[in-house]
Phi, psi and omega in degrees: 000116188261143189283141173236029190297145178281340184272059183054028177060029183242132182236132169232153190254132179231162176150171186292167176299135181090001182278355178105014186299315185290319184286314179293311182311313175311305182288328175298314179298323179299315179304317185270351183056047177242155172298146174251136179228119173266107184303321184289329175293322175301316184292318176303309180299324178286322178291322190078019173206172183283155176301318178301320180294319182298305185311312182290325181285316196249330177100166185292322183294317168301321176297320188290325179300305181302310184311314179299321173299321180288315176302321174304304175305311188288331181276359168258005176293156185284331179203160178141169175246124188247124176258126187255165172283151188303335188260006181307324183287002185286342185251128186302321181299322182290319183293321177292315180294323170304302186294329183272333179261346188217167169272113190266125178251132174255118172268100185271119185235146170291158173301325178290326183286324175293325181296322177297321177286333189243010188296335181253011179278118182259006187257356178260111194294331184286336185261002183276061189232165183299316180240085182297331180299307175307316183292319180291329176296314183288329176292313180300316180294321177293306193266336179304317175296330177287325172295317179297316180295324187279324183288154168266330185221146175236129175250126178281118190277318178047229182242021176293159181290166179300316180298319181287329176293319176299314174302319181294330175288319185290319175297323180297311177301315176297311175303331183274354182076013174269353182236000000 
């Protein structure tokens, strides 16, 4: 199935950490025969270190500057599926670029579901706190309105398989006349 999206053949996935953006994005790109870009991996490749290390050394503000530059670049590609970092929506320019240049899919997961998936993950800097579940609740409260503002489509992730989520996204795009 070849993509015929009008928006430069570009789709981006947004959502909280652990919502499945990278995993679903890879499979979606494969199904649409489009290149896949994980903004966090692009950033780590450029930095030569993990985001966690950079975050600890330089702080969140410097990281968000770099993230904004990468999002600007990735959303100008002629085609692809872009998986974004969970905090990408914190900057208005990122929200605007994503929404105007790509079809944005919000993978919405409850904080409890995310905690179940991430409780043993030591690589996500924002979750290295005493109460990661409460941190996820706080992040959800802060970011959910921004994800909704940015997204063209919202998919409730719950517990469906990756293949089922990809099919749900493809159906949304087809119903909207963009696929």
